[in-house]
C-alpha positions as CSV (number, residue, x, y, z in Angstrom):
1,M,0.1,0.1,-0.2
2,T,1.3,3.5,-0.8
3,D,2.0,5.6,1.9
4,I,0.3,9.4,1.3
5,T,-0.6,11.6,4.1
6,M,1.7,14.5,3.7
7,H,0.1,17.7,2.5
8,S,3.5,18.4,0.6
9,E,3.6,15.5,-1.5
10,L,0.5,16.3,-2.9
11,R,0.6,17.9,-6.6
12,S,-1.0,21.1,-7.9
13,L,-4.4,20.2,-9.0
14,G,-4.6,23.6,-11.2
15,S,-8.0,24.6,-12.3
16,T,-9.6,21.3,-12.9
17,M,-9.9,17.7,-10.9
18,K,-10.6,14.0,-11.9
19,A,-13.6,12.6,-10.0
20,V,-15.6,9.2,-9.9
21,R,-19.5,10.4,-10.7
22,F,-22.4,8.4,-10.4
23,H,-24.9,9.0,-13.7
24,G,-27.4,6.5,-12.9
25,C,-28.3,2.9,-12.5
26,G,-24.9,1.0,-13.5
27,N,-23.3,4.2,-14.8
28,L,-19.7,5.1,-13.3
29,R,-17.5,7.5,-15.3
30,L,-14.1,9.3,-14.4
31,D,-14.8,12.4,-15.2
32,E,-13.2,15.8,-15.6
33,L,-14.4,18.4,-13.2
34,A,-13.4,22.3,-11.9
35,V,-11.8,22.1,-8.5
36,P,-14.5,23.8,-6.3
37,D,-14.0,27.0,-4.3
38,P,-15.0,27.2,-0.5
39,Q,-17.4,29.7,0.4
40,P,-16.9,31.7,3.6
41,N,-18.2,28.8,5.8
42,E,-16.9,25.8,3.7
43,V,-13.1,24.3,3.3
44,R,-11.4,22.8,0.7
45,V,-9.8,19.3,1.5
46,R,-7.6,17.1,-0.8
47,P,-9.0,13.3,-0.2
48,L,-6.3,10.9,0.4
49,A,-8.1,7.6,1.3
50,A,-12.0,7.0,0.4
51,G,-13.7,3.9,1.5
52,V,-15.9,2.0,-1.2
53,C,-19.1,1.3,1.0
54,G,-21.6,-1.3,0.3
55,T,-23.7,1.8,0.2
56,D,-22.1,3.0,-2.6
57,A,-22.5,-0.5,-4.4
58,H,-26.2,-0.4,-3.6
59,I,-26.2,3.0,-5.3
60,L,-24.5,1.8,-8.5
61,R,-27.3,-1.1,-8.7
62,G,-30.3,1.1,-8.3
63,E,-30.6,-0.1,-5.2
64,F,-30.6,3.3,-2.8
65,P,-31.4,6.5,-3.6
66,A,-28.8,9.3,-4.9
67,T,-28.9,12.2,-6.9
68,P,-27.3,11.9,-10.3
69,P,-24.7,13.5,-11.6
70,V,-22.9,13.2,-8.4
71,V,-19.3,12.1,-7.2
72,L,-19.3,9.4,-4.8
73,G,-17.7,8.7,-1.6
74,H,-18.7,9.3,1.5
75,E,-15.9,7.8,3.7
76,V,-13.2,10.1,3.1
77,A,-9.8,11.3,5.2
78,G,-7.9,14.1,3.4
79,V,-5.7,17.1,4.0
80,V,-7.4,20.8,4.2
81,E,-6.1,23.1,1.5
82,A,-7.8,25.9,1.7
83,V,-9.8,27.6,4.2
84,G,-12.8,29.7,4.1
85,T,-12.9,32.9,6.3
86,E,-15.7,32.1,8.8
87,V,-14.2,28.7,9.7
88,K,-12.4,28.4,12.9
89,G,-10.2,25.8,14.1
90,L,-9.1,24.3,11.3
91,A,-5.8,25.4,9.1
92,E,-4.2,24.2,5.6
93,G,-2.6,21.1,6.3
94,D,-4.6,19.8,8.9
95,L,-5.3,16.0,8.5
96,I,-8.8,15.6,8.6
97,T,-11.9,12.9,8.5
98,V,-15.4,14.3,7.0
99,Q,-18.9,13.5,8.7
100,P,-20.9,13.4,5.6
101,N,-24.3,14.3,6.6
102,T,-26.3,17.6,6.7
103,Y,-29.9,18.1,8.0
104,C,-32.6,20.9,7.7
105,G,-32.2,22.1,11.3
106,V,-35.8,23.1,11.3
107,C,-37.9,20.1,11.1
108,R,-39.8,18.0,14.1
109,Y,-36.5,15.8,14.3
110,C,-34.2,18.3,14.4
111,R,-35.8,20.0,16.5
112,M,-35.7,17.1,19.2
113,G,-32.4,16.1,18.5
114,R,-32.8,13.3,16.1
115,E,-31.2,15.1,13.4
116,H,-30.2,11.6,11.5
117,L,-34.3,11.0,11.2
118,C,-34.6,14.3,9.1
119,P,-36.7,13.5,6.0
120,D,-34.5,16.2,4.1
121,L,-31.0,14.4,4.9
122,R,-28.4,15.1,2.4
123,A,-25.2,13.3,2.5
124,Y,-21.5,14.2,0.9
125,G,-21.2,11.3,-1.4
126,V,-24.9,10.4,-1.7
127,H,-26.6,13.7,-2.7
128,M,-23.8,16.1,-3.1
129,N,-20.2,15.8,-4.2
130,G,-17.8,13.1,-2.0
131,G,-14.7,12.0,-1.6
132,F,-14.4,10.1,-4.9
133,A,-12.5,13.3,-6.4
134,Q,-9.3,14.8,-6.3
135,A,-10.8,17.9,-4.2
136,M,-14.2,18.2,-2.4
137,V,-15.5,21.2,-0.6
138,V,-17.8,20.5,2.9
139,P,-19.2,22.9,5.6
140,G,-16.4,23.6,8.3
141,R,-18.5,21.9,10.5
142,V,-18.4,18.4,9.5
143,V,-14.5,18.5,9.6
144,Y,-12.8,16.5,12.4
145,R,-9.0,16.9,13.0
146,L,-6.6,13.7,13.3
147,P,-3.7,13.0,14.9
148,S,-0.5,14.4,12.8
149,G,0.8,10.9,11.0
150,M,-2.3,8.8,11.3
151,D,-3.0,6.8,8.3
152,A,-5.4,8.1,6.0
153,R,-6.2,4.7,5.1
154,L,-7.2,3.7,8.5
155,A,-8.4,7.5,9.1
156,C,-11.2,7.3,6.5
157,L,-12.7,4.7,8.5
158,A,-14.2,7.1,11.0
159,E,-17.4,7.7,9.3
160,P,-18.1,3.4,8.8
161,L,-16.8,3.2,13.2
162,A,-18.9,6.5,14.2
163,C,-22.0,4.4,13.0
164,C,-20.9,1.2,15.0
165,V,-20.6,3.2,17.7
166,H,-24.3,4.5,17.3
167,G,-25.6,0.9,16.7
168,M,-23.6,0.0,19.9
169,D,-25.5,2.8,22.1
170,R,-28.7,2.1,20.7
171,L,-27.9,-2.3,21.7
172,A,-26.6,-0.8,24.9
173,V,-24.6,-4.5,25.6
174,R,-24.1,-5.5,29.4
175,S,-21.2,-6.8,30.8
176,G,-21.0,-10.3,30.9
177,S,-23.8,-10.7,28.6
178,T,-23.5,-13.1,25.5
179,V,-23.6,-11.5,21.7
180,L,-23.7,-13.2,18.5
181,V,-22.2,-10.6,15.7
182,I,-23.7,-12.0,11.9
183,G,-21.0,-11.3,9.6
184,A,-17.2,-10.5,9.6
185,G,-17.1,-8.0,7.4
186,L,-15.9,-4.6,8.3
187,I,-19.0,-3.4,9.9
188,G,-19.5,-7.1,11.7
189,L,-15.0,-6.8,12.9
190,M,-16.1,-3.3,14.1
191,L,-19.2,-4.0,16.4
192,T,-17.3,-7.2,17.7
193,R,-14.3,-5.6,18.9
194,L,-16.8,-2.6,20.5
195,A,-19.2,-5.6,22.3
196,R,-15.9,-6.8,23.8
197,L,-14.6,-3.1,24.7
198,A,-18.3,-2.9,26.0
199,G,-17.6,-6.0,28.4
200,A,-19.2,-9.0,26.6
201,G,-19.0,-12.2,28.3
202,L,-19.0,-14.0,25.3
203,I,-18.8,-13.1,21.3
204,V,-19.3,-15.4,18.8
205,A,-19.4,-14.7,15.5
206,S,-20.9,-16.0,12.5
207,E,-19.4,-16.0,9.1
208,P,-19.0,-18.3,5.8
209,Q,-15.5,-17.4,5.2
210,E,-12.7,-19.1,6.5
211,L,-10.4,-15.8,6.9
212,R,-13.1,-13.7,7.8
213,R,-13.5,-15.9,11.1
214,A,-9.8,-15.9,11.7
215,V,-10.0,-12.3,11.6
216,A,-13.0,-12.0,13.7
217,L,-11.1,-13.6,16.9
218,E,-8.6,-11.3,16.3
219,F,-10.5,-8.6,16.8
220,G,-12.6,-10.0,20.2
221,A,-14.4,-12.8,19.0
222,D,-14.5,-16.0,21.5
223,R,-15.7,-18.0,18.8
224,A,-16.0,-17.8,15.2
225,V,-18.4,-20.3,13.6
226,D,-19.5,-21.5,9.8
227,P,-23.4,-20.7,9.4
228,N,-23.3,-22.9,6.1
229,Q,-22.0,-26.0,8.1
230,E,-24.6,-25.8,11.2
231,G,-26.9,-23.1,10.4
232,T,-27.6,-21.3,13.6
233,K,-27.1,-24.9,15.8
234,E,-23.4,-24.3,16.6
235,P,-24.0,-20.7,18.1
236,L,-26.4,-21.9,20.0
237,A,-24.2,-24.3,21.2
238,A,-22.2,-21.9,22.6
239,T,-25.0,-20.7,25.5
240,Q,-26.2,-24.5,25.9
241,G,-29.1,-23.7,23.8
242,Q,-30.3,-20.3,25.6
243,G,-29.9,-18.0,22.4
244,F,-27.8,-14.9,23.0
245,D,-28.7,-11.8,24.8
246,F,-27.7,-9.3,22.1
247,V,-27.7,-10.3,18.1
248,I,-26.0,-8.0,15.7
249,D,-27.4,-8.4,11.7
250,A,-23.9,-6.6,10.3
251,V,-25.0,-8.2,6.9
252,G,-28.4,-6.9,5.8
253,S,-30.2,-9.7,4.1
254,A,-33.8,-11.6,4.8
255,A,-31.6,-14.6,5.6
256,T,-29.4,-13.2,8.3
257,F,-32.7,-11.0,9.7
258,E,-34.4,-14.9,10.3
259,Q,-31.1,-16.0,11.3
260,A,-30.9,-13.4,14.5
261,I,-34.3,-13.8,15.0
262,D,-34.0,-17.8,15.6
263,A,-30.3,-17.4,17.6
264,A,-32.1,-14.6,20.0
265,A,-32.6,-15.6,23.6
266,R,-35.8,-14.8,25.1
267,G,-35.7,-11.3,26.2
268,A,-33.0,-10.3,24.0
269,T,-32.6,-7.1,21.9
270,I,-32.0,-7.5,18.1
271,L,-29.9,-5.0,15.9
272,V,-30.7,-4.6,12.3
273,F,-27.4,-3.0,11.5
274,G,-26.5,-4.3,7.9
275,V,-28.0,-2.4,5.1
276,A,-30.5,-5.0,3.2
277,P,-32.0,-4.1,-0.5
278,M,-35.1,-1.8,-0.2
279,P,-37.6,-4.5,-1.5
280,A,-36.2,-7.3,0.2
281,T,-38.5,-9.0,2.9
282,A,-38.1,-11.6,5.7
283,S,-40.6,-14.4,7.0
284,V,-40.8,-13.6,11.1
285,R,-43.8,-15.1,13.1
286,P,-44.8,-12.1,15.3
287,Y,-45.8,-14.5,18.0
288,D,-42.2,-15.3,18.5
289,I,-41.4,-11.9,19.1
290,Y,-44.4,-11.2,21.4
291,A,-43.9,-14.6,23.5
292,R,-39.8,-14.3,23.9
293,E,-40.0,-10.7,24.4
294,L,-37.8,-9.6,21.6
295,A,-36.6,-6.2,20.8
296,V,-35.6,-5.5,17.4
297,L,-33.7,-2.0,16.7
298,G,-32.8,-0.3,13.4
299,S,-29.4,1.7,13.5
300,F,-29.1,4.5,11.0
301,I,-26.0,6.4,10.1
302,N,-24.3,8.5,13.2
303,P,-26.0,11.3,14.8
304,Y,-23.3,12.7,16.8
305,T,-20.8,9.9,17.4
306,H,-18.4,10.9,14.7
307,E,-16.0,12.9,17.4
308,R,-16.2,9.8,19.7
309,A,-15.5,7.7,16.6
310,V,-12.0,9.9,16.1
311,H,-10.9,9.3,19.7
312,L,-11.8,5.2,19.3
313,L,-9.6,5.2,16.4
314,P,-6.5,3.8,18.4
315,Q,-8.1,1.3,20.3
316,M,-9.5,-0.7,17.3
317,G,-6.7,-2.6,15.8
318,L,-7.5,-1.7,12.5
319,E,-4.1,-2.2,11.6
320,K,-5.0,-5.8,11.3
321,L,-7.5,-5.2,8.4
322,R,-6.6,-6.4,4.9
323,I,-7.3,-3.1,3.2
324,E,-7.1,-2.9,-0.9
325,T,-6.2,0.0,-2.1
326,Y,-6.2,1.1,-5.8
327,P,-5.9,4.5,-7.6
328,L,-8.5,6.6,-8.6
329,G,-8.1,6.0,-12.2
330,E,-8.8,2.1,-11.2
331,F,-12.1,3.0,-9.7
332,R,-14.2,0.0,-11.8
333,K,-11.9,-2.7,-10.3
334,A,-12.5,-1.1,-6.8
335,F,-16.3,-1.5,-7.3
336,E,-15.8,-4.8,-8.5
337,A,-13.7,-5.9,-5.4
338,Q,-16.0,-4.5,-3.3
339,M,-19.2,-6.3,-4.7
340,A,-17.0,-9.9,-4.6
341,G,-16.9,-9.5,-1.1
342,G,-13.7,-11.5,-1.1
343,A,-10.7,-11.8,1.3
344,A,-10.3,-8.1,2.0
345,A,-12.1,-6.1,4.8
346,K,-12.1,-3.1,3.3
347,V,-11.6,-1.5,-0.3
348,E,-10.4,2.0,-1.0
349,L,-9.9,4.3,-3.6
350,L,-6.5,7.1,-3.2
351,P,-7.7,9.8,-5.1
352,Q,-4.2,11.4,-5.4
353,L,-3.3,8.5,-7.3
354,M,-4.6,7.6,-11.4
């Protein structure tokens, strides 16, 4: 992996830049755009690393709403290149990460402190130009400084980590409890690590890929099982057949949601974290939820958790991850790698490399 963390190493852009833009279902192009100028309350960022997220793949397949033509990329770490006159606390050359979501500020949810449920939520990299570009402009309020010298490939994971922190806030794992994490991709690994930091007594990871199961053990799982071999029987054996106090679906599918219900103990809490395709439906008996007094929770993005994620980054062990990186010009290979769901825990674009 090529190390590019220093502002002094960046080439001058001139008046134009390269950017990967979504033009509609299945249509992703490398376009040449004007370099954006920041307004007084904005900063211009030179992205160094930008994660290719499952949401990006959903957008490309037409399974998640976006606003074409738009530059994708909402998991971003980079350096500040220019600072608007009204921005405080940031300077050129700062290593930063971006919290990509913005809200209307006046709806019922915004005024109740639940901005992430705002019906007019807009995100950089989904509705507004994001980080798969050699430069991007964002409001200073969504920019968070990082420790100098942090690897940008790890720093861009602050955004998914912030989402995981919100999920764990919702789940409220208790010390000594039993936890099942379904899926050991990046999100599953982060949630496994956070469950361990929260004091879980037993953590089981359910993951069909052998290499990912091994990594889950490194991130704090006590056991890692293959659901294709025993379904839910082997995980349940770890709890003497009682089921798990907390179950996390980190995959996002009808099948894994049904597995989560099956594996839950009486009185358990189930967190639906993975993003299933919008039309997907699952078969669940309402009686099970009633008679076993199950709580089923959703977790959506990262309200007020980005700052905490930045501070958690050094404790997460993310250097253990296998991260595949691609120059911006090889964006198609990056998306293919992400969609293939191979051994890499994360696929990222390096926008300053072509």
